C-alpha positions, 0 to 999 in steps of 0.5 A, spaced: 320 045 762 317 049 768 322 050 773 320 049 782 324 049 787 323 048 795 325 053 800 330 050 803 334 047 798 336 054 795 342 056 795 342 064 798 341 069 793 346 073 793 345 082 795 349 087 793 351 087 801 353 081 800 357 081 793 361 087 795 362 083 803 365 078 798 369 081 794 372 085 800 374 079 805 372 073 799 377 073 794 384 077 794 383 082 787 391 085 786 392 091 784 393 091 776 387 087 776 383 092 781 387 097 776 384 095 769 377 092 772 375 100 775 379 102 768 374 098 764 368 100 767 370 108 766 372 107 758 368 102 756 361 101 754 360 095 755 365 092 761 360 088 765 361 083 760 369 081 763 367 075 768 366 078 776 372 078 781 370 072 786 369 068 778 378 070 777 379 069 785 376 062 784 379 060 777 385 063 779 385 057 784 382 053 781 389 054 777 394 053 781 390 048 785 391 043 778 398 046 778 395 048 770 401 052 765 397 052 759 389 054 757 387 057 751 382 061 753 376 063 748 374 070 748 379 074 750 375 082 752 379 087 754 384 082 759 382 082 764 380 074 765 387 073 761 391 077 766 387 073 772 389 067 769 396 068 767 397 072 775 395 065 776 399 059 772 407 059 772 412 063 769 413 058 765 407 057 764 403 060 757 395 062 754 393 063 748 388 068 748 383 068 742 379 074 740 375 077 734 374 083 736 382 089 736 379 094 740 378 091 746 384 088 748 389 095 748 386 097 754 388 092 757 395 090 755 399 096 759 395 092 766 398 085 764 405 089 761 405 093 770 404 085 772 409 083 769 406 077 765 405 079 757 410 075 755 405 069 758 399 071 753 400 069 746 395 074 743 392 071 736 385 077 733 382 072 729 375 068 729 376 063 734 372 057 729 377 058 724 384 060 729 383 053 733 383 048 729 391 051 728 392 051 735 390 044 734 395 043 728 402 047 732 401 044 739 397 036 737 391 035 741 391 034 749 396 040 750 393 042 754 391 044 761 385 048 761 381 052 757 376 058 758 370 059 754 367 066 754 365 068 748 359 068 743 354 065 745 352 062 738 359 057 737 359 055 746 358 047 741 364 048 737 369 052 742 367 046 747 369 041 743 374 043 740 376 045 748 376 037 748 380 035 743 386 041 746 386 039 753 389 032 757 385 027 760 385 030 768 384 037 764 378 043 765 374 046 760 370 052 765 364 055 761 363 063 763 355 064 763 352 058 764 346 062 767 346 066 762 342 073 767 337 068 767 334 067 761 335 060 762 329 059 765 325 064 761 320 060 757 318 066 752 326 067 751 327 064 745 333 068 742 339 065 739 343 066 744 339 063 750 338 057 746 345 057 743 346 057 752 341 052 753 344 047 750 351 047 751 348 046 759 344 041 757 350 037 752 355 038 758 351 035 763 350 029 759 356 028 757 360 021 759 366 023 757 366 028 763 365 030 770 361 036 770 358 041 776 354 049 775 356 054 780 352 059 780 358 064 780 357 070 777 353 070 771 354 062 773 360 058 771 360 049 770 367 046 770 367 041 767 373 035 767 376 031 762 375 023 764 
């Protein structure tokens, strides 16, 4: 399918200057978050794999608006999104954070501790496709308020389905990278990851178990509400 849009209906395209403006006056990035982001840029080759500051601000607002306390996170990387979520949930909140690569979370852990939220984070170094079954057994279905999916794209479909089992009715599933750097509309791109993102996008928009909205923030986020 070839995608086109009337210019009158087109969203504003963000320039570098507008990005900077949004980050200056459109969100509040805590000092630990800012320092973790800057530290990651200096020490990690793929620091761009973390969510953008404006996405962190959006997640913070979602958590506070919905009164979310219990979150399962697929993909931690250096822990920027984990820190954003942990700062937003209340003191008795709980995040099960699933990450398969043990090299990256140690980058963020000192900043979790600096922010005083490390006690809210249950970091599990694991294969999330396997560990999520343990999480379900430990907690039971509909025991979480939110799931955040930002891990290996090939597993997005399984993460999404397991998230719908885990979150309560009215709970949220947030899926990151749904625009996949624009590759989703490139018909010549048939790589496995791109096809996986297309598949989950089509699945969600046709899923009558949920309400949903895709947002052009960062690399694209889809917010799903379980009916």
